[in-house]
C-alpha positions, 0 to 999 in steps of 0.5 A, a space after each residue: 565472498 565472506 558474509 557481511 554484518 552491515 547493520 546493527 539497529 536497536 529497539 527499546 520497548 518501554 513498559 512504564 514511565 521512567 526518566 532517562 538521565 543526561 545523554 542516554 539512548 532510547 535506541 538506534 540503527 545503522 544502515 549502509 548504501 554502496 554506490 558505484 565504483 568511480 572513474 578514479 577507481 575509488 568507492 563511495 559508501 553512504 552510512 545512515 546512522 539513526 539514534 534516539 536520545 533524551 537530550 538530542 545529542 549527536 552520535 559518531 562512529 569509529 573505525 573497527 577494522 579495515 580501510 574505513 576510508 575518509 569522510 567526504 560529507 556528513 549531515 545530521 537531521 532531526 527526524 522526530 521528537 517527543 510523544 505524549 508524556 515523553 521527551 526525546 529526539 531522533 536524529 539521522 546522521 548521513 556520512 559519505 565516505 570514500 574508499 580505495 578498495 572494496 575489501 571488507 571493513 567495519 565501523 562501530 557506534 557510538 564513537 565513545 562512552 562517558 558514564 558520568 554524562 550517560 553518553 553511549 549508554 542505555 537508559 536504565 532498564 530491567 536488565 541493567 542501569 550501566 550497559 553501553 550501547 553497541 552497534 556494529 556494521 560489517 561491510 563487504 562491497 565485493 562483487 556478487 557472482 549472481 548480479 555482477 554488482 557490489 553487494 547491497 546490504 539490508 536496510 532497516 529503520 526503528 521507531 523512536 518509542 513504542 508503548 504497550 499497557 502491561 496487560 495486552 499482548 502485542 506484536 511488532 513487525 520489524 522491517 528489514 529490506 534487501 535489494 538483492 532478494 537474499 533471505 533474511 533471518 533474525 537471532 538474539 545476539 549472545 557474544 559481547 566480545 564481537 560488539 554485536 550486543 551490549 546487554 545480550 541474551 533474551 528478554 523475559 516476556 518477549 519472543 522472536 520469530 527468526 524467519 519473519 523477524 517479528 517480536 511478540 510481547 506476552 504479558 504475565 504476572 511477573 511482568 513489571 513496568 519499565 523499559 525492556 531491552 531487546 537486541 537482535 542480529 539480522 542476517 541476510 544469506 548467502 552473502 551478507 548479514 546485518 546486525 540489529 539491536 532492538 530494545 523492548 523498554 522497561 524503565 530506561 534503556 541504553 544504547 542505540 535502540 528504539 523503544 517500546 515502553 510497557 506502561 504500568 496501567 492495564 488497558 480496559 480492552 486489548 482489542 484494536 479499535 477500542 482504545 488502541 487506534 486502528 488504521 483506516 483507508 486510505 492508509 497504505 497496508 503494512 509492507 506496501 511498496 510506494 513509488 517515489 521520484 527524485 525532486 517530486 514530493 511523496 505524500 502518504 495519507 494516514 487515517 486512524 480511529 478508536 472508539 474510546 480514545 482520542 487520536 493524539 499524534 502520529 509518530 513517524 520515522 524515515 529518511 532525512 527530510 521526512 515531515 508530518 502534517 495533521 489535516 484533521 482529528 484523525 488524518 495526517 499526511 506524511 511527506 518526503 521529497 527524495 533527492 537525485 542522490 537517492 535514486 534507485 534506493 529503498 527507504 522504509 517509513 514506519 509509523 504508529 498512531 498514538 491516542 489517549 483516553 480521559 485518564 491520560 493513559 496512552 495507547 498506540 496502534 500496530 507498528 506499520 511500515 511502508 517501503 518507498 522505492 525511489 525511481 531512477 528514471 525521469 518520469 512525467 505522468 499526465 492524467 485526464 478524464 479518460 486517459 493516463 499519459 506517461 513519458 519516461 526519458 530514455 537513459 543508459 538503463 532503459 535504452 539497452 532494455 527498451 525492447 523488453 519493456 511493457 505495461 502490466 498487460 500488453 495484449 491490446 495494441 494500444 498497450 504496445 510501448 513502441 506505438 508512440 515512443 520516440 528516440 528520446 522518450 518512452 511514451 504510452 497513452 492508455 485508457 484508465 482501465 486498460 493495459 492491466 491498470 489496477 483500479 483501487 479506491 478509498 473513501 475520497 479517491 479513485 486510484 488507477 495504477 500501472 507500471 512499465 516493467 521488464 519483468 516477465 508476465 506473472 513473475 513473482 520473484 526475480 534475481 535480476 535487476 528488473 526495471 520497474 517504473 510505477 505510475 498512477 493517477 488519483 482522482 477525487 470520487 466526485 470527478 467525472 471519469 470516462 473509462 471508455 468501452 473496454 471490458 473492466 479487468 478484476 478490481 484489486 483491493 486491500 483491507 485490514 484483516 482481509 489482505 489483498 482480494 479481487 472482485 470480478 464482474 462478468 456477463 454470462 450467456 445463460 443461467 448456467 453461468 458456464 460461458 462468460 461473454 468474451 472481453 473482445 465482444 464489448 460493448 455487449 449488444 443486446 435486444 430490449 427486454 433480452 435477459 442479461 445474466 451477471 455474476 460478481 465473484 470475490 477471489 480471496 486467500 482468506 477462508 470463511 468469508 462471504 460476498 454481499 452486494 449492497 447496491 447496484 445501479 445502471 448509468 448511461 455513461 461509464 462515469 462512476 458519479 453519473 447523476 443519471 442512474 436507475 436502481 437495481 438493488 438498494 440497501 440489499 433489496 431488489 428494486 427492479 421487478 425483472 430481477 432473478 437471483 440464482 444460487 452460487 457459492 458463498 463468494 459469488 452473487 448471480 442475478 439476471 434482469 431484462 435489458 432496458 435503455 435510458 430515454 434521451 439518446 443514450 444508447 448504452 448502459 453500464 452497471 455499477 455495484 457496491 460490494 462488501 466481504 464479511 467474515 462468515 456468520 459474523 452477527 454484526 456484519 453487514 452481510 448478515 443483515 440482508 435487505 434493510 430499510 433506506 434509513 438504516 445506518 450501519 456502522 462498519 464492524 472492524 475486522 468482521 467486514 471490509 469497506 464498501 467497494 464500487 465495481 462496474 462492467 459494461 457497456 451494454 448496447 441496445 440493438 435497434 431494427 436499423 442495426 439488423 439486415 432487413 429483407 422482404 416486401 420493401 425490396 419489391 416496391 417501386 423506386 417512387 414508393 421507396 422514396 415516399 415511404 423513406 421520406 415519411 419514415 425520416 420525418 417520423 423519426 425526426 418528430 419522435 426524436 424531438 419529443 423524446 429529448 424533452 424527457 430526461 430519462 426513465 426505464 422502459 416498462 418491464 412488461 407489455 401494456 394491456 
């Protein structure tokens, strides 16, 4: 199969304010989605062309070669418009075409050029004031030898306008996705005869990583303000290629590119979080894959903050129908509802947070993108205080693969999908922390994620079309949740600067910390005052980090918000007299304490701790401060420490005399004496219990009374 050049997006980086003329372009991109062959042996192809212009004019394509088919439907939707001090419109035009064959063809954007009005031309930039826009999509829908399906072309998107002060180095991660898992590389286009570029060649001040497609701006004394155009060709191997053109903007830029504008002023600080906004939880991480379902709204919460500037707006680009709502000074919600026509497709959503200072200078955050995967399967998820229930309608994709489908972890019988499924639906009812469920949290919610998949366990990559049906339950932190008597698997978190890491909380048999209590042994049975050995361990690929346990508390229920609790550690200080701390590595915390029970008919104890990861030796980080007074208020050191994360383990169940086999003198007593003693014992228990229940709770003494 010949190589493909399906897309040509363009990015414009803008360095200082400049006025575009008439209908000129800030940027644009083209992507394509091939659909299945129809019953009449024709093929349908969906072209998605996105462009940003000054006066909100529309764009059109022309057939360059081959059978470009006939248009069935065309829609044009406004995606976003305007930013601080700049006027622009970004539209997405979606065109469905019908073709009689799967032979290669190509389309070009824009459809025509008119220099007098600026139609089809870049806004003026440092390279030229008279350069036409060139976007090209070379398409080959031939059947792949590895998947036996039509080739999927790379998907990309561009932000309307990016801005950078002239003195600050910045990086921009262009988002290019490939459903077939092909390798993607980028290059600077140099051949105008093939319409792969209009300005062509490198742009001073910018460098390109061909493997990651990341663009880097490095300021110098020769860097002037204005629009800096940058064009890229993005190719995927071995079967297809996608041509992207990006423009790093200087004064004005031509062509369908998106813009980063280098402004003429210098920022007082180039550190993220000072003037440049920094993203905070619950904002998803860059590159995060988010599940979505047809006709169900997807909501993405984004929060950002800066110390010396004020958040002005959130600039977003994505598929048609996307919207943004501001819910507070620093928080926004991105919402999009996919249609049935978008089943089994992927869509990038990219955004930047824009802030201004008292001098009306503009600062934008990093460019962050997430990948939305539209589920092909009708799925219903029901969330209760104790369980997640997922029901998936069986279709022509699921039914042939039914015997290969599983949850993330299927070692327990309750995780077997065959247990509750029927002839029409896959059904699973699982405890909130069972079957490999990943427990995450942000400042306002606790999130439980799992998925139904046909991928092999521990699989990282695949060349086959694995079924993946992600589902989740989100609870406000104040909700009463009961996680049951199941051993908690490692907790997975993601924080800016620390990537993805896990915390594992385990009970051990001795102070040697060699043998941990097996998960199948939970609840762990212990005697009152028996020494319990515990270890919290952080697993992270980032070197030079340390673990800090800020607080631990015991509760009688596995409820993360229980009002009955007993402090073991508080503000980094030991609160229980029986606690012993043992040495471990920088990412381990080992301690022991005597077992106790809560008074008031509470047979179990759970331990919940608040933990932080810090950069080793960072002087302002929480880890370096150790035990602090209760009124100490610590402001998180951005980049030097993670957010606080709650993890728990348990339960511990207290053994009583009645739980153990009893032999001895009582076996030799007569039946009458046994009956009398039994009655007295029963009465004594009833009287004692009635008195105990009048007491709310208190820990047992840690030493025997004199």
